[in-house]
C-alpha positions as CSV (number, residue, x, y, z in Angstrom):
1,M,90.5,-71.0,-66.7
2,T,90.5,-68.2,-68.8
3,K,89.5,-64.6,-67.3
4,L,86.5,-62.8,-68.4
5,Q,85.9,-59.0,-67.6
6,A,83.2,-56.6,-67.9
7,Q,83.6,-52.6,-67.8
8,I,80.7,-51.5,-65.4
9,W,79.5,-48.2,-67.5
10,Q,77.4,-45.5,-65.4
11,L,75.8,-43.1,-68.4
12,R,73.8,-39.9,-67.0
13,K,73.3,-38.1,-70.5
14,N,71.6,-37.5,-73.9
15,S,71.8,-39.6,-76.7
16,F,74.2,-37.8,-79.0
17,D,76.6,-37.5,-75.8
18,I,76.3,-41.0,-74.8
19,G,77.1,-42.1,-78.8
20,Q,80.2,-39.8,-78.1
21,E,81.2,-42.1,-75.0
22,Y,80.8,-45.1,-77.5
23,G,83.3,-43.8,-79.4
24,L,85.9,-43.4,-76.8
25,F,85.5,-47.0,-75.9
26,L,86.3,-47.9,-79.2
27,K,89.5,-45.5,-79.6
28,K,90.9,-46.5,-76.0
29,N,90.0,-50.4,-77.8
30,P,90.7,-50.7,-81.5
31,K,91.1,-54.5,-81.2
32,T,87.3,-54.5,-80.4
33,L,86.0,-52.0,-83.4
34,E,88.4,-54.2,-85.5
35,I,86.2,-57.0,-84.5
36,Y,83.3,-55.6,-85.6
37,K,84.1,-54.8,-88.8
38,Q,85.2,-58.7,-89.4
39,V,81.2,-59.7,-88.0
40,T,79.2,-56.6,-90.0
41,K,78.7,-55.9,-93.3
42,P,81.0,-53.4,-94.8
43,E,77.5,-51.4,-96.3
44,I,73.8,-51.6,-95.4
45,D,70.9,-50.1,-96.4
46,I,71.1,-46.7,-94.3
47,R,67.8,-45.0,-95.6
48,N,65.9,-48.1,-95.0
49,M,67.5,-48.3,-91.3
50,E,66.6,-44.5,-90.8
51,A,63.5,-45.0,-91.6
52,I,62.5,-47.7,-89.2
53,Y,64.6,-46.0,-86.5
54,L,63.2,-42.8,-86.9
55,E,59.6,-44.2,-86.4
56,L,60.7,-47.0,-83.7
57,A,63.4,-45.4,-82.1
58,P,64.6,-41.9,-83.1
59,Y,67.2,-41.3,-80.4
60,I,69.3,-44.5,-81.5
61,L,70.2,-42.6,-84.8
62,E,71.4,-39.7,-82.0
63,E,73.3,-42.5,-80.8
64,L,75.3,-43.5,-84.0
65,H,75.6,-39.4,-84.8
66,G,77.4,-39.4,-81.4
67,L,79.6,-42.6,-82.4
68,A,80.4,-41.2,-86.3
69,D,81.7,-37.9,-84.8
70,T,83.8,-39.3,-82.4
71,L,85.1,-42.0,-84.7
72,E,85.7,-39.3,-87.4
73,V,83.9,-41.8,-89.5
74,S,80.6,-41.3,-91.7
75,L,77.1,-42.0,-90.1
76,A,76.9,-45.1,-92.6
77,E,79.9,-46.7,-91.2
78,A,78.6,-46.2,-88.3
79,S,75.2,-47.6,-89.0
80,A,77.0,-50.9,-90.4
81,L,79.0,-51.5,-87.7
82,F,76.6,-50.8,-84.8
83,S,72.9,-50.3,-85.6
84,G,72.1,-53.8,-85.7
85,Y,70.2,-53.4,-88.7
86,D,71.1,-56.1,-91.2
87,V,74.0,-57.9,-89.3
88,P,75.2,-61.6,-91.1
89,K,73.3,-64.4,-89.7
90,T,74.1,-65.6,-85.9
91,K,75.6,-68.7,-84.8
92,A,73.4,-70.8,-82.7
93,M,73.6,-69.7,-79.1
94,G,72.0,-70.9,-75.8
95,C,70.3,-68.7,-73.2
96,T,67.8,-69.8,-70.3
97,T,65.4,-67.7,-68.2
98,W,63.2,-68.3,-65.6
99,I,60.3,-65.8,-64.2
100,H,59.4,-67.3,-60.9
101,N,58.7,-65.8,-57.5
102,G,58.8,-62.2,-58.6
103,V,62.1,-62.9,-60.0
104,Y,63.9,-62.7,-63.4
105,T,67.3,-64.8,-63.9
106,R,68.8,-65.9,-67.1
107,N,72.3,-67.5,-68.4
108,Y,73.8,-66.4,-71.5
109,D,76.0,-68.5,-73.2
110,F,78.0,-67.9,-76.5
111,S,81.6,-67.3,-77.1
112,P,84.0,-65.0,-75.1
113,L,84.9,-63.6,-78.5
114,L,82.0,-62.0,-79.9
115,Y,80.9,-60.5,-76.1
116,D,81.1,-56.3,-75.7
117,G,82.5,-57.1,-71.8
118,I,80.2,-54.2,-70.8
119,F,77.6,-53.8,-68.1
120,S,75.7,-50.6,-68.2
121,L,73.2,-48.1,-66.4
122,I,71.8,-45.5,-68.6
123,Q,69.7,-42.8,-67.6
124,S,68.6,-40.4,-69.7
125,K,65.8,-38.0,-70.6
126,N,65.1,-39.5,-74.1
127,Y,64.2,-42.9,-72.5
128,Y,63.8,-44.7,-69.7
129,A,66.3,-45.3,-66.9
130,S,67.8,-48.9,-68.0
131,A,70.9,-51.4,-66.6
132,G,71.9,-54.2,-69.0
133,Y,74.7,-55.6,-70.9
134,N,75.8,-54.5,-74.2
135,L,75.8,-56.0,-77.4
136,Q,77.0,-54.5,-80.3
137,L,77.6,-51.9,-78.5
138,I,74.3,-50.0,-78.2
139,G,72.3,-53.0,-78.2
140,R,71.6,-55.3,-75.1
141,H,71.8,-59.0,-74.4
142,D,69.2,-58.7,-71.6
143,G,68.3,-56.0,-68.8
144,M,65.7,-54.3,-66.9
145,N,64.3,-50.6,-66.4
146,E,63.0,-48.0,-63.7
147,K,59.6,-49.1,-65.1
148,G,59.9,-52.7,-63.4
149,L,60.2,-54.6,-66.8
150,A,63.1,-57.2,-67.6
151,I,63.4,-58.3,-70.6
152,G,66.6,-60.7,-72.4
153,F,66.7,-62.7,-76.1
154,H,66.9,-66.3,-76.9
155,F,68.4,-67.6,-80.5
156,V,65.7,-70.0,-81.9
157,S,66.7,-70.3,-86.0
158,N,67.9,-68.6,-89.0
159,D,64.5,-69.2,-91.0
160,G,63.6,-66.9,-93.0
161,Y,66.3,-64.6,-92.4
162,T,66.2,-61.2,-94.1
163,K,66.7,-57.7,-93.6
164,G,65.7,-56.6,-90.6
165,V,66.4,-55.5,-86.9
166,S,68.5,-57.9,-84.7
167,P,67.2,-58.9,-81.6
168,W,69.6,-57.0,-79.2
169,I,68.5,-53.7,-80.6
170,S,64.5,-54.8,-80.1
171,C,65.8,-55.6,-76.4
172,R,66.8,-52.4,-76.0
173,M,63.6,-50.4,-77.9
174,V,61.7,-52.5,-75.3
175,L,63.9,-51.4,-72.3
176,D,63.8,-48.0,-73.6
177,Q,60.5,-47.8,-74.3
178,C,58.2,-50.1,-72.6
179,A,56.4,-50.3,-69.0
180,T,54.7,-53.7,-69.1
181,V,54.4,-56.5,-70.9
182,E,51.5,-55.3,-73.3
183,E,53.7,-52.5,-74.1
184,A,56.3,-54.6,-75.2
185,V,54.0,-57.1,-77.1
186,R,53.2,-54.4,-78.9
187,L,56.9,-52.7,-79.9
188,L,57.8,-56.5,-80.8
189,E,54.9,-56.6,-83.0
190,R,55.9,-53.3,-84.9
191,I,59.9,-54.4,-85.5
192,P,61.0,-55.7,-88.4
193,H,62.5,-58.9,-87.1
194,A,65.6,-60.3,-89.0
195,S,65.4,-64.2,-87.5
196,C,63.9,-65.9,-85.4
197,Y,63.8,-65.2,-81.4
198,N,62.1,-66.0,-78.3
199,F,61.9,-62.8,-76.0
200,S,61.5,-63.7,-72.2
201,I,59.6,-60.9,-70.5
202,G,58.1,-59.8,-67.0
203,D,57.0,-57.1,-65.2
204,K,56.4,-55.5,-61.9
205,L,52.1,-56.4,-62.0
206,G,54.0,-60.3,-62.1
207,N,52.6,-60.7,-66.0
208,K,55.2,-63.0,-68.1
209,V,55.4,-63.7,-71.4
210,A,57.6,-65.1,-74.3
211,V,57.3,-63.5,-77.5
212,E,57.9,-65.7,-80.4
213,T,59.4,-63.8,-83.4
214,S,59.9,-64.1,-87.0
215,P,60.0,-62.6,-89.9
216,E,56.7,-63.2,-91.1
217,K,54.9,-63.1,-87.8
218,V,54.6,-62.9,-83.7
219,K,53.3,-64.8,-81.4
220,V,52.9,-64.6,-77.3
221,R,53.0,-67.5,-75.0
222,L,51.6,-66.8,-71.7
223,G,53.0,-68.1,-68.7
224,Q,50.9,-68.9,-65.5
225,D,52.9,-68.9,-61.8
226,S,56.2,-69.1,-63.6
227,L,57.6,-69.1,-66.8
228,A,60.5,-71.1,-68.5
229,C,62.4,-69.7,-71.8
230,T,65.2,-71.2,-73.5
231,N,66.2,-71.7,-78.0
232,H,62.8,-73.2,-79.5
233,F,59.5,-72.3,-80.5
234,L,56.5,-73.7,-78.1
235,T,53.4,-72.6,-80.5
236,E,52.2,-74.8,-82.7
237,A,52.0,-71.7,-85.7
238,M,55.8,-71.5,-85.1
239,S,57.2,-74.4,-83.9
240,C,57.8,-75.4,-88.1
241,K,60.7,-72.6,-87.6
242,N,62.9,-74.6,-85.1
243,R,65.9,-75.9,-85.9
244,A,66.0,-80.0,-86.4
245,N,68.1,-80.5,-83.0
246,I,66.5,-78.7,-80.4
247,E,67.2,-81.6,-77.6
248,G,69.4,-79.8,-75.2
249,S,67.1,-76.2,-75.4
250,L,63.6,-79.0,-74.5
251,K,65.6,-80.4,-72.1
252,R,66.6,-77.1,-70.2
253,Q,62.8,-75.7,-70.5
254,M,61.5,-79.7,-69.3
255,H,63.8,-78.8,-65.9
256,L,62.7,-75.7,-65.3
257,D,59.1,-76.6,-66.2
258,E,59.4,-79.1,-63.6
259,W,61.4,-77.8,-60.9
260,N,58.9,-78.0,-57.6
261,Y,60.3,-75.0,-55.5
262,P,58.0,-72.3,-55.1
263,N,59.1,-70.6,-52.5
264,M,62.4,-69.8,-53.8
265,Q,63.9,-66.5,-53.4
266,Q,66.0,-64.6,-55.6
267,Q,69.9,-65.2,-54.1
268,E,68.8,-69.2,-54.8
269,I,67.8,-69.0,-57.6
270,F,70.9,-66.8,-58.9
271,D,73.4,-69.0,-57.0
272,Y,71.4,-71.9,-59.3
273,F,72.0,-70.8,-62.4
274,R,75.4,-69.5,-61.9
275,A,76.9,-72.7,-60.3
276,D,79.2,-74.5,-62.7
277,N,77.8,-77.9,-62.2
278,S,74.0,-76.6,-62.9
279,P,72.3,-78.7,-65.5
280,L,71.7,-74.8,-67.2
281,F,75.3,-74.0,-66.9
282,F,77.4,-74.4,-69.6
283,T,81.5,-74.7,-70.7
284,D,81.5,-75.5,-74.6
285,Y,83.2,-72.2,-75.0
286,D,84.6,-73.1,-77.9
287,N,81.3,-74.0,-80.0
288,F,79.6,-71.3,-79.2
289,F,78.0,-72.6,-76.2
290,G,79.7,-71.7,-72.7
291,T,77.7,-69.7,-69.8
292,L,79.4,-65.7,-69.9
293,H,76.8,-64.1,-67.4
294,T,74.1,-64.7,-65.1
295,F,71.2,-62.1,-64.7
296,S,68.8,-61.7,-62.4
297,Y,66.1,-59.0,-61.3
298,S,63.5,-58.9,-58.4
299,F,60.3,-57.3,-59.5
300,K,59.3,-56.7,-55.7
301,D,62.7,-54.2,-55.0
302,H,64.5,-53.4,-58.0
303,F,67.2,-55.0,-56.9
304,I,69.9,-56.5,-59.5
305,M,72.1,-59.1,-58.9
306,T,74.6,-60.5,-61.5
307,C,77.7,-61.8,-62.5
308,L,80.3,-63.2,-65.3
309,A,80.8,-67.0,-65.2
310,G,83.3,-68.2,-62.5
311,S,83.1,-65.1,-60.5
312,D,83.1,-65.2,-56.6
313,E,81.4,-61.5,-55.9
314,P,78.3,-60.7,-57.9
315,L,77.2,-57.2,-58.3
316,L,74.5,-56.2,-56.0
317,V,72.5,-53.1,-57.6
318,D,69.5,-51.4,-55.6
319,F,68.2,-50.0,-59.3
320,K,65.6,-47.5,-57.6
321,K,68.6,-45.9,-55.4
322,W,70.1,-45.5,-58.8
323,V,67.6,-43.9,-60.6
324,E,67.6,-41.2,-58.0
325,G,70.9,-40.5,-58.4
326,E,73.2,-43.0,-56.1
327,N,76.3,-44.4,-58.2
328,I,77.6,-48.0,-57.4
329,S,81.2,-47.5,-56.4
330,E,82.2,-50.8,-58.5
331,T,83.8,-50.1,-62.3
332,E,84.7,-53.7,-63.4
333,L,82.8,-57.2,-63.0
334,T,85.2,-60.2,-63.0
335,G,85.1,-64.3,-63.9
336,N,87.2,-67.3,-65.2
337,M,85.5,-69.3,-67.6
338,P,85.6,-73.1,-66.1
339,K,87.0,-75.4,-68.5
340,A,85.1,-78.2,-69.8
């Protein structure tokens, strides 16, 4: 087995200082910085990026300024590396979410080669406090916020790929600014999306949706008692953008749609998702389809459960207490990638 690690960050700072913390991390981890130089473009249209972020999330620009300051590079270089704007096309990835019985549960499936290995708990005066896994440093794979809203993204295709905002920055914007599903949908309708992704979203009011986004349009699929979300579009207006082969995604969707356990609690659902013999857990890490982490959030009590693949001890966080100022003692998550 190959060891997995993720640092746990607890930051209660303003946006510029948070950006500086990211820069300090990169100075201590130069290999991570080199990887981002390899997988991003050397230049982007910074004026266009700035115009979008000034309108939708100006605090992200402050973080980028903090990053640039600590790394001693220009804002243009820091933005090309970490803004999440105009990134190269992403390889196909998996991700499975089930919102059921007041719990949001999700597996993230990709390659450890492009995994930040950071779980952040962030509190800033500029936006809502949130917890989630970082991607491209300032973005989020998935997470939840102090208002009781949870979100994660699911790759669908690169159909119509264009310059735009990555889904991990979209997730970040929603966590920072939105208290309800309705607010999240409105924000996702305003963001210029680079390619085709689902966003699975739930809130403490019991609302749940899959928001299907592409560079051209956005459609919303409402959940009923439960909502399952994988890696294909289901609405008629968007299904033409699915990849040619979505058999695996359909299989996971169907499995959850037919899963008849109405009274399952958070611990049971979490253990099912993270078990390496689960039909929702994958080990094809060499082909960018291995489960890296499981994330679960209870809308009822603001309780987070999360772990890396192969972990014996999940991280448990009472997020309400954390927002009130009570830090957790853990500093790292560890796991082991099971062999295929």
